[in-house]
C-alpha positions as CSV (number, residue, x, y, z in Angstrom):
1,M,26.8,25.5,-32.6
2,I,28.3,23.8,-29.6
3,L,26.8,20.7,-28.0
4,T,27.8,19.9,-24.5
5,G,27.4,16.7,-22.5
6,A,28.1,15.3,-19.1
7,G,31.9,15.4,-19.7
8,V,31.9,19.2,-19.5
9,S,30.5,19.2,-15.9
10,A,32.3,16.0,-14.7
11,E,35.3,18.0,-13.5
12,S,32.9,20.1,-11.4
13,G,32.0,17.0,-9.5
14,L,28.9,16.1,-11.3
15,G,28.7,12.4,-12.3
16,T,28.7,11.3,-15.9
17,F,26.2,8.7,-17.1
18,R,27.5,6.0,-19.4
19,D,31.0,5.3,-18.3
20,K,31.7,2.3,-16.1
21,D,31.0,4.2,-12.9
22,G,28.3,6.4,-14.4
23,L,24.9,7.3,-12.8
24,W,23.0,4.7,-14.9
25,T,25.1,1.9,-13.4
26,K,23.8,2.8,-9.9
27,Y,20.1,3.4,-10.7
28,D,17.4,1.7,-12.7
29,L,16.6,4.4,-15.2
30,S,13.1,2.9,-15.8
31,E,12.4,3.8,-12.2
32,V,13.8,7.3,-11.9
33,A,13.9,8.7,-15.5
34,T,10.6,7.8,-17.2
35,P,7.0,9.0,-16.9
36,E,6.1,5.4,-15.9
37,G,8.6,5.4,-13.1
38,F,7.2,8.8,-11.8
39,A,3.7,7.5,-11.9
40,T,4.7,4.3,-10.0
41,D,6.8,6.0,-7.3
42,P,6.9,9.8,-7.4
43,A,8.7,10.0,-4.1
44,K,11.6,7.9,-5.3
45,V,11.9,10.0,-8.4
46,H,11.8,13.3,-6.4
47,D,14.5,11.9,-4.0
48,F,16.7,11.1,-7.0
49,Y,16.4,14.5,-8.5
50,N,16.6,16.3,-5.1
51,A,20.0,14.7,-4.7
52,R,21.1,15.7,-8.2
53,R,19.8,19.2,-7.7
54,A,21.7,19.6,-4.4
55,N,24.8,18.3,-6.1
56,A,24.5,20.7,-9.0
57,L,23.7,23.7,-6.8
58,D,26.7,23.0,-4.6
59,A,29.0,22.6,-7.6
60,A,30.9,25.5,-9.3
61,P,31.6,26.1,-13.0
62,N,34.9,24.9,-14.2
63,A,37.4,26.2,-16.7
64,A,35.5,24.7,-19.6
65,H,32.3,26.4,-18.7
66,D,34.2,29.7,-18.2
67,A,36.0,29.4,-21.5
68,L,32.7,28.8,-23.4
69,A,31.2,31.8,-21.7
70,R,34.3,33.8,-22.7
71,L,33.8,32.6,-26.3
72,Q,30.2,33.8,-26.4
73,A,31.2,37.2,-24.9
74,A,33.9,37.6,-27.6
75,R,31.7,36.5,-30.4
76,P,28.2,37.9,-29.5
77,G,25.3,36.3,-31.4
78,E,27.6,33.8,-33.1
79,V,27.8,31.0,-30.6
80,L,24.8,28.8,-29.6
81,L,25.3,26.4,-26.7
82,V,23.0,23.4,-26.8
83,T,23.5,21.3,-23.7
84,Q,22.3,17.8,-22.7
85,N,23.2,18.7,-19.1
86,V,20.5,19.6,-16.6
87,D,22.7,21.7,-14.4
88,D,23.0,25.5,-14.7
89,L,26.8,25.7,-14.7
90,H,26.9,27.3,-18.2
91,E,24.7,30.1,-16.9
92,R,26.6,30.6,-13.7
93,A,29.8,30.8,-15.7
94,G,28.3,33.7,-17.7
95,S,26.5,32.1,-20.6
96,T,23.2,33.9,-19.9
97,R,22.0,34.0,-23.5
98,D,22.0,31.6,-26.4
99,V,21.8,28.5,-24.2
100,I,19.3,25.7,-24.9
101,H,18.7,23.0,-22.4
102,M,17.4,20.3,-24.6
103,H,16.9,17.8,-21.7
104,G,15.4,20.4,-19.3
105,A,16.9,21.7,-16.1
106,L,17.1,20.8,-12.4
107,T,16.3,24.4,-11.6
108,G,12.8,24.1,-13.2
109,A,9.6,22.5,-12.0
110,L,6.8,21.4,-14.2
111,C,3.1,20.5,-13.6
112,A,2.2,17.2,-15.1
113,T,-1.4,18.2,-15.2
114,C,-1.4,21.7,-16.8
115,N,2.2,22.0,-18.0
116,H,2.8,25.2,-16.0
117,R,6.5,25.9,-15.3
118,W,8.2,27.7,-12.4
119,T,11.5,27.8,-10.6
120,A,12.1,24.6,-8.6
121,P,12.8,24.8,-4.9
122,R,15.9,23.0,-3.6
123,V,13.7,20.1,-2.4
124,M,10.6,18.9,-4.2
125,S,8.1,16.3,-3.0
126,P,4.9,14.6,-4.3
127,E,2.8,16.8,-2.1
128,D,3.9,20.0,-3.8
129,R,1.0,21.7,-5.6
130,C,1.2,23.5,-8.8
131,P,1.0,27.3,-8.2
132,K,-1.3,27.7,-11.2
133,C,-3.8,24.8,-11.1
134,T,-3.1,23.5,-7.5
135,A,-2.8,19.9,-8.6
136,P,-0.4,17.8,-6.5
137,S,1.4,16.6,-9.7
138,T,4.6,18.6,-9.8
139,R,7.7,17.0,-11.3
140,P,11.2,18.1,-12.3
141,D,11.3,19.9,-15.6
142,I,13.5,17.2,-17.0
143,V,13.1,15.4,-20.3
144,W,12.8,11.7,-19.4
145,F,13.3,8.7,-21.6
146,G,10.4,8.4,-24.0
147,E,9.8,12.1,-24.0
148,F,10.7,14.6,-26.8
149,P,13.6,17.0,-26.1
150,Y,13.0,20.7,-25.9
151,Q,13.4,23.3,-28.7
152,M,14.3,20.7,-31.4
153,E,13.0,22.9,-34.2
154,E,15.2,25.8,-33.1
155,I,18.2,23.4,-32.7
156,Y,17.9,21.9,-36.2
157,T,17.5,25.4,-37.7
158,A,20.7,26.5,-36.0
159,L,22.5,23.3,-37.0
160,A,21.6,23.8,-40.6
161,Q,22.9,27.4,-40.6
162,C,26.1,27.0,-38.6
163,G,29.6,27.1,-40.0
164,L,31.1,24.8,-37.3
165,F,29.5,22.1,-35.1
166,V,31.4,21.1,-32.0
167,A,30.5,18.3,-29.5
168,I,32.2,18.6,-26.1
169,G,32.0,15.9,-23.5
170,T,29.3,13.8,-25.1
171,S,29.1,10.0,-25.3
172,G,27.6,9.9,-28.8
173,Q,25.0,7.4,-27.6
174,V,21.9,9.5,-26.8
175,Y,19.7,10.4,-29.7
176,P,18.7,12.7,-31.2
177,A,21.8,14.6,-30.0
178,A,24.1,11.8,-31.1
179,G,22.8,12.4,-34.7
180,F,23.6,16.1,-34.9
181,V,27.1,15.4,-36.2
182,Q,25.7,13.3,-39.1
183,E,23.3,16.1,-39.9
184,A,26.1,18.6,-40.0
185,R,28.3,16.2,-42.0
186,A,25.6,15.7,-44.6
187,A,25.3,19.5,-45.0
188,G,29.0,20.0,-45.5
189,I,29.5,21.7,-42.1
190,E,32.9,21.4,-40.4
191,T,32.7,19.3,-37.3
192,L,35.0,18.9,-34.2
193,E,34.8,16.6,-31.2
194,I,36.4,17.6,-27.9
195,N,36.3,14.7,-25.5
196,L,38.3,12.9,-22.8
197,E,38.5,10.0,-25.3
198,A,36.9,9.0,-28.6
199,S,33.2,8.7,-28.4
200,D,31.0,6.2,-30.3
201,G,30.4,8.8,-33.0
202,S,34.0,9.9,-33.4
203,G,34.2,8.5,-36.9
204,Y,31.7,11.1,-38.1
205,F,33.8,14.1,-37.0
206,D,36.3,15.9,-39.2
207,R,38.8,16.2,-36.4
208,A,39.1,15.6,-32.6
209,L,40.8,16.9,-29.6
210,H,41.1,14.5,-26.7
211,G,41.9,15.3,-23.1
212,P,40.2,16.8,-20.0
213,A,37.7,19.5,-20.8
214,T,39.2,21.9,-18.4
215,E,42.5,21.8,-20.3
216,I,41.4,21.3,-23.9
217,V,38.4,23.7,-24.1
218,P,40.2,26.8,-22.8
219,H,43.1,26.2,-25.2
220,W,40.7,25.7,-28.1
221,V,38.8,28.9,-27.2
222,D,42.0,30.8,-27.1
223,T,42.7,29.8,-30.7
224,L,39.4,31.2,-31.8
225,I,39.6,34.6,-30.0
């Protein structure tokens, strides 16, 4: 089981969140990444995610995404990617199966009234109506602060059954994902961190590889296949 975070997509030009120049230093997360913020100013929230969606759609998968897709192709059915990222770069690199977006995806739209989901247009607005119930309450299909991540039961089942847990490009600060390594460690599962530098949870991993994801991940994948 491989958990990926913002550090995997950073070299594709997508901003990370919690470093000194991260996205959360430029925006008030309570205004753009909470249900309350959306209720207060849906236009502002849509503008924020429209910009992120455009950035993600214009980006290209990098060597780390490509390597992970190559690993899945070489070991079919043996590699589950769980990503905290809301871009679709894993899929565009070729990881079309066994990918869980625990925090949702910019490519998805969600009706806040009836929970219907559909493919998001490039630009969304508060006036957009749900194609199912017609309510003008469409929002990005993103897990906001205070909401429960997607497919957690499936994730914990996979974590309990895996032989190796790897975290790539994660800060080790966002729960519940930050706790996965502790769950794995308690179950006696081998753990590996691949990151630009040590994360807040580095002490829980059996070993670590530090450096740019586009350099470290392809080399690590080569050792496996």
